[in-house]
C-alpha positions in Angstrom: 15.3 -15.5 -1.0 11.7 -14.7 -2.1 10.0 -12.4 0.4 6.4 -11.2 -0.5 5.2 -9.7 2.8 6.8 -7.2 5.2 5.6 -4.9 8.0 7.6 -1.7 8.3 7.3 1.7 10.0 7.4 4.8 7.7 7.9 8.3 9.1 7.9 11.6 7.2 10.2 14.5 8.2 9.2 17.4 10.4 8.9 20.8 8.8 11.6 23.3 9.8 10.7 26.2 12.2 10.4 29.8 11.0 12.6 32.3 12.8 12.4 35.8 14.2 14.9 38.1 12.6 15.2 41.8 11.7 17.3 43.7 9.1 20.0 45.8 10.8 22.2 46.7 7.8 23.6 50.2 7.7 21.9 52.6 5.3 18.7 50.4 5.2 16.1 52.6 6.9 13.1 50.8 8.4 14.5 47.4 7.6 11.8 45.6 9.4 11.3 41.8 10.0 13.2 39.4 7.8 12.8 36.0 9.4 12.6 33.3 6.7 10.3 30.2 6.5 11.4 26.7 7.5 11.8 24.0 4.9 9.2 21.3 4.4 9.8 17.9 5.7 10.7 15.0 3.4 8.2 12.4 2.3 8.4 8.6 2.1 7.7 7.6 -1.5 7.4 4.1 -3.0 8.5 3.6 -6.6 8.2 0.5 -8.8 11.5 -0.9 -10.1 11.2 -3.4 -13.0 14.5 -5.0 -11.8 13.2 -6.1 -8.4 11.2 -9.3 -7.8 11.2 -9.5 -4.0 10.8 -7.4 -0.9 14.0 -8.8 0.6 15.5 -5.3 1.0 12.6 -4.2 3.3 12.9 -7.3 5.5 16.2 -5.9 6.8 15.2 -2.3 6.9 12.0 -2.1 9.0 12.2 1.6 9.7 12.1 4.2 6.9 12.4 7.8 7.9 12.6 10.9 5.7 14.7 14.0 6.5 13.5 17.0 8.5 13.3 20.5 7.0 15.9 23.1 8.1 15.0 26.2 10.0 14.4 29.5 8.3 17.3 32.0 8.0 17.7 35.7 8.2 17.1 38.0 5.1 13.9 36.1 4.3 15.9 33.0 3.3 14.0 29.8 3.1 15.3 26.8 5.0 16.2 23.7 2.9 13.5 21.1 2.4 14.0 17.7 4.0 15.2 14.9 1.7 12.6 12.5 0.4 13.2 8.8 0.8 12.5 6.7 -2.3 11.7 3.0 -1.6 12.0 0.9 -4.7 9.7 -2.1 -4.8 8.7 -4.6 -7.5 5.7 -4.2 -9.7 2.5 -5.6 -8.2 3.3 -4.2 -4.7 0.4 -3.2 -2.4 0.9 -0.9 0.6 -1.7 -1.2 3.4 -2.3 0.7 6.6 -1.4 -1.9 9.3 -4.0 -0.5 11.7 -7.0 -0.2 9.4 -6.1 -2.5 6.6 -7.0 0.2 4.0 -5.0 0.1 0.8 -2.7 3.2 0.7 -1.1 2.4 -2.7 -1.4 -0.2 -5.5 1.7 0.0 -7.6 1.3 -1.9 -10.9 2.9 0.3 -13.6 6.6 0.8 -14.5 8.2 3.7 -12.5 4.9 4.4 -10.8 5.2 6.5 -7.6 3.1 6.9 -4.6 3.6 9.2 -1.5 2.9 6.9 1.5 3.5 9.6 4.2 3.8 13.3 3.6 6.3 15.5 5.2 5.3 18.3 7.6 4.9 21.9 6.5 7.6 24.4 7.3 6.7 27.2 9.7 6.5 30.8 8.6 9.0 33.4 9.7 8.1 36.7 11.3 8.3 38.4 7.9 4.9 37.0 7.1 3.1 38.5 10.1 4.0 42.1 9.5 1.1 44.5 9.0 0.1 48.1 9.4 -0.8 47.5 13.1 2.2 45.4 14.0 5.2 46.4 11.8 7.7 44.4 13.9 6.2 41.1 15.0 8.4 39.1 17.3 6.8 35.7 16.8 7.0 32.9 14.1 5.5 29.6 13.4 6.9 26.2 14.3 7.1 23.5 11.6 4.4 20.7 11.7 5.2 17.1 12.2 5.2 14.7 9.3 2.9 11.7 9.1 4.0 8.3 10.4 2.4 4.9 10.5 3.0 1.1 10.3 2.3 -0.3 6.9 2.1 -3.8 5.5 3.9 -4.1 2.1 2.7 -7.1 0.1 3.9 -8.3 -3.3 1.2 -9.9 -5.5 2.8 -11.3 -8.6 1.9 -9.3 -11.7 0.9 -11.9 -14.2 -1.9 -12.3 -16.8 -2.3 -16.0 -16.5 -1.8 -18.2 -13.4 -1.2 -21.9 -13.3 -3.0 -23.8 -10.4 -3.4 -27.4 -9.5 -2.1 -30.1 -7.1 1.6 -30.5 -6.6 3.5 -32.5 -9.4 0.7 -32.1 -12.0 3.1 -30.5 -14.5 2.7 -26.8 -14.0 6.4 -26.0 -13.9 7.0 -28.2 -16.9 4.3 -26.3 -18.8 5.9 -22.9 -18.0 9.4 -24.1 -18.9 8.1 -25.4 -22.3 6.1 -22.3 -23.4 8.5 -19.6 -22.1 12.2 -19.1 -21.3 11.6 -19.5 -17.5 13.7 -22.1 -15.8 11.6 -23.2 -12.7 12.9 -26.1 -10.6 11.4 -29.4 -11.8 11.7 -32.7 -9.9 9.7 -35.8 -9.2 8.7 -34.9 -5.6 5.9 -32.7 -4.2 6.3 -29.0 -3.5 9.3 -28.5 -5.8 8.0 -25.0 -6.4 8.4 -22.9 -3.3 8.0 -19.4 -4.9 6.1 -18.1 -7.9 7.9 -18.2 -11.2 7.2 -15.8 -14.1 7.7 -16.4 -17.8 6.9 -14.4 -20.9 4.8 -16.5 -23.3 4.8 -15.9 -27.0 1.7 -17.2 -28.8 2.4 -18.4 -32.4 0.2 -15.6 -33.9 2.4 -12.9 -32.3 0.4 -12.1 -29.1 2.2 -12.5 -25.7 1.3 -12.5 -22.0 3.0 -13.2 -18.7 2.4 -16.6 -17.1 2.9 -17.4 -13.4 3.7 -20.9 -12.1 2.3 -20.9 -8.5 3.2 -23.4 -5.7 0.9 -26.4 -5.6 -2.3 -26.3 -3.7 -3.8 -28.9 -1.4 -7.1 -29.4 0.3 -7.4 -26.8 3.0 -5.0 -24.3 1.4 -7.5 -21.4 1.9 -7.4 -22.1 5.7 -3.6 -22.2 5.8 -2.6 -25.8 5.0 0.5 -26.4 2.8 1.9 -23.5 0.9 -1.4 -22.4 -0.7 -2.4 -19.9 2.0 0.8 -17.9 1.4 0.6 -18.0 -2.4 -3.1 -17.9 -3.2 -2.8 -14.1 -3.1 -0.6 -14.2 -6.1 -3.5 -15.4 -8.2 -5.5 -12.2 -7.4 -4.0 -10.2 -10.2 -4.3 -13.0 -12.8 -7.1 -12.4 -15.3 -7.1 -16.0 -16.5 -6.5 -19.2 -14.6 -5.1 -22.4 -16.2 -6.2 -25.4 -14.1 -3.8 -28.3 -14.7 -5.2 -31.7 -13.8 -3.0 -34.9 -13.8 -5.1 -37.4 -15.8 -2.4 -40.0 -15.4 -3.1 -40.2 -11.7 0.3 -41.8 -11.1 0.2 -40.7 -7.4 -3.0 -42.6 -6.8 -5.2 -39.4 -6.8 -8.6 -39.1 -8.6 -8.5 -36.4 -11.3 -12.3 -35.8 -10.9 -11.9 -35.3 -7.2 -8.7 -33.1 -7.6 -10.6 -30.7 -9.9 -13.4 -30.3 -7.4 -11.0 -29.8 -4.4 -8.9 -27.1 -6.1 -12.0 -25.2 -7.2 -13.4 -25.3 -3.7 -10.2 -23.8 -2.4 -10.3 -21.1 -5.0 -14.0 -20.4 -4.1 -13.1 -20.3 -0.4 -10.5 -17.6 -0.8 -11.6 -14.0 -0.3 -10.8 -12.5 -3.7 -13.5 -14.0 -5.9 -11.1 -16.2 -7.8 -13.8 -18.4 -9.3 -15.1 -15.3 -11.2 -12.0 -15.5 -13.4 -12.2 -17.5 -16.7 -10.6 -20.9 -16.3 -8.9 -23.1 -18.8 -8.8 -26.8 -17.9 -5.7 -28.7 -19.1 -5.7 -32.5 -18.9 -2.0 -33.2 -18.6 0.1 -36.4 -18.8 -2.2 -38.0 -21.4 0.7 -40.3 -22.4 0.4 -42.3 -19.2 -1.6 -45.5 -18.9 -5.1 -45.0 -17.7 -5.2 -41.3 -18.7 -7.8 -41.9 -21.5 -10.2 -43.7 -19.0 -9.8 -40.9 -16.4 -10.5 -38.3 -19.1 -13.7 -40.1 -20.1 -14.8 -40.1 -16.4 -13.9 -36.5 -16.1 -16.0 -35.4 -19.0 -18.9 -37.4 -17.7 -18.6 -35.7 -14.3 -18.2 -32.2 -15.9 -19.9 -32.3 -19.3 -20.0 -28.5 -19.6 -16.2 -28.0 -19.1 -14.0 -27.6 -22.1 -10.9 -29.8 -21.7 -7.5 -29.4 -23.5 -5.5 -32.6 -23.7 -1.7 -32.1 -23.3 1.5 -33.8 -22.6 3.7 -31.0 -21.4 6.9 -33.0 -21.1 7.0 -33.3 -24.9 5.1 -30.0 -25.6 2.2 -31.8 -27.1 -1.2 -30.0 -27.4 -0.1 -26.7 -25.9 -0.8 -24.3 -28.8 -4.6 -24.5 -28.4 -4.2 -23.7 -24.7 -2.1 -20.6 -25.5 -4.5 -19.4 -28.2 -7.4 -19.8 -25.8 -5.6 -17.9 -23.0 -4.8 -15.0 -25.4 -8.4 -14.9 -26.6 -9.7 -14.7 -23.0 -7.2 -12.0 -22.0 -8.5 -9.9 -24.9 -12.0 -9.8 -23.5 -11.3 -9.9 -19.7 -10.8 -6.7 -17.8 -8.5 -6.5 -14.7 -10.2 -7.4 -11.5 -10.2 -4.7 -8.9 -8.3 -5.3 -5.7 -10.4 -5.8 -2.6 -10.5 -2.8 -0.3 -9.4 -0.3 -2.8 -12.1 2.4 -3.0 -10.7 3.9 -6.1 -10.4 0.6 -8.0 -13.8 1.0 -9.7 -13.0 4.6 -10.7 -9.5 4.7 -11.9 -10.0 7.5 -14.4 -11.1 10.1 -11.9 -11.1 11.0 -8.2 -13.6 9.4 -5.9 -15.3 11.9 -3.6 -17.1 10.8 -0.4 -19.3 12.9 1.9 -17.8 13.2 5.3 -19.2 15.2 8.2 -17.2 18.2 9.2 -15.2 17.4 12.3 -15.4 20.0 15.2 -12.3 22.1 15.7 -11.9 20.7 19.3 -13.5 18.5 21.8 -13.6 19.1 25.6 -13.0 16.1 28.0 -13.7 16.4 31.7 -11.0 14.5 33.5 -12.4 15.3 36.9 -10.8 17.2 39.9 -10.8 20.5 38.0 -8.9 19.1 35.0 -10.0 19.5 31.4 -8.5 18.3 28.2 -8.9 19.9 24.7 -8.4 17.5 21.8 -8.9 18.0 18.1 -6.8 18.3 14.9 -7.3 22.1 14.4 -6.5 23.1 18.0 -3.6 20.8 18.2 -2.2 22.1 14.9 -2.5 25.7 16.2 -0.7 24.7 19.4 2.2 22.9 17.7 2.7 25.8 15.3 3.1 28.3 18.2 6.6 29.1 19.6 5.9 30.0 23.2 9.1 32.0 23.6 7.7 35.5 23.7 4.7 37.2 25.3 3.6 38.3 21.9 3.4 34.7 20.7 1.5 33.7 23.8 -1.1 36.4 23.2 -1.5 35.5 19.6 -2.3 31.9 20.6 -4.7 33.1 23.2 -6.5 35.3 20.6 -6.7 32.3 18.2 -8.3 30.2 20.9 -10.8 33.0 21.7 -11.6 33.2 18.0 -12.3 29.5 18.0 -14.7 30.1 21.0 -12.6 27.8 23.3 -13.1 30.1 26.3 -16.9 30.1 25.9 -17.0 26.4 25.4 -15.0 25.7 28.5 -17.2 27.9 30.6 -20.3 26.2 29.2 -18.8 22.8 30.0 -18.3 23.9 33.7 -14.7 25.0 33.7 -14.0 27.3 36.7 -11.4 29.9 37.4 -8.1 28.2 38.4 -8.9 24.9 36.7 -6.2 23.1 34.7 -6.7 22.8 30.9 -4.5 20.3 29.0 -3.5 20.7 25.4 -1.0 18.2 23.8 0.2 17.1 27.3 0.9 20.7 28.3 -1.0 22.2 31.2 -2.5 25.7 31.4 -4.4 27.5 34.1 -7.9 28.8 33.2 -8.3 32.4 34.3 -11.4 34.6 33.9 
C-alpha cells in the first residue's frame, strides 16, 4: 500500500532528576555532597532509508515516544540517558508542525538525520550546589520535560523529471520503455494509482530519475480525481514532461488538453509552471494524429514539440537528451514554507524581541497567575521536598523581581498566586 501522508504525535523523553546524597564512607573525612546528575531524555530522530518508499509503517504507529532519563545516583554517578527513537522514512519526506504548518525537517539525502523533538535536560545533583557558604546543600534539580507535538509527515517523491498529462496518454508506457520500471499499463483510465519511479539512462551516459504520476483531470488542483493527492509529488521535480495524446482516440482535443493541464499546474500552490516543460506529442501512429499536431502547433507556435510513439519506443532519444540538458542548468526549487531553503549553506538568523521572564495575569477575586518560559522552567526544576529547596526557589523569584512586580500589579497580602497549576499564598 502506498501511503504518502500521516499525522502522528512525537514526544521526547523527560530528563532524569538529580538526587541529594552524601558520602559516608569510613576514613573519608569531610565527605560532603555526592548526589549525581540525572540523565538526559531521549530525542525523536527521523532518518532517511533508501530502502523505504512509503509511510505505511507510521500509519499504524501514530504515537512515537522516546525514553526518559534515569535519576542520578550516589557517589556523583550520572543517571543513564534516555534512549533515542530513530524513525526511518523514505527520501523526500517532509515533517511539518501540525499546528503552525512550519517545516520542521526536509529529508532529501541518503542517511540524513533530523531531530524532530529534543529530550529534556537532566537535573543536577546536590554535588553541583556546594560552595564555601553552604558546604552541605540538601537540594537538587528536577529534570526538564522533553518537547512534544503533533506533526504531519508527507512524502514527496524525489524525482528529477515528472510525467504529467491526462489519463491514458502513455505516461506509464513511456516510463516502462526508457527505464526498468514496471508500472501497471492497461487500456482504461486511472490505471496508475501511485507514483512510479524509474532510473533513466541517456545514450550519452547521463542519467536521472523519472516519475510517472497519476493522471490529472480538469479541477485536479481543487481536489477532483486523483490529482489533488499527487500534484504535490511534482514539487520536487526540476523538469516536467507534458505528454499529450495527439491520436485523440478518446474523443478529447489535444489543444484543449494541453491548456487544461497547464491551468491545473498554474493553480497549484508551488509554482509548478516555473519549471521547464518538455511537450511530447504521443501516439503519432494513430489516424488523425498528424492533423491534430498541425492544429496544436498553430495554437502554440512558440512551444517545441517532440513527436513520439512510446509503444514502439520511437522518437524518445531527443526527449531524453532535452531533459538531461535542462537538468544540467536548472537548480532545485525551494520548498514552500522552508525559511532556510534559500540559504542552505549557512544558518539563517532572524531578529526576535526578547520575551519577558514572566507575565502576570489577574484572575480576579485575589487570584493571580504567573506565566512565562523562564519562571515555569525554574519551578519545574525545583524539588519542593526540603525547606532549603523552597528558600532557594523564593530567592530566585526575588532575583527575577517577581515580588515587586506582583505588588505593583496590585497583589495583596494573603492573595493566591498560581504557577503551573500550583497555588501559593502571597505574604509580605
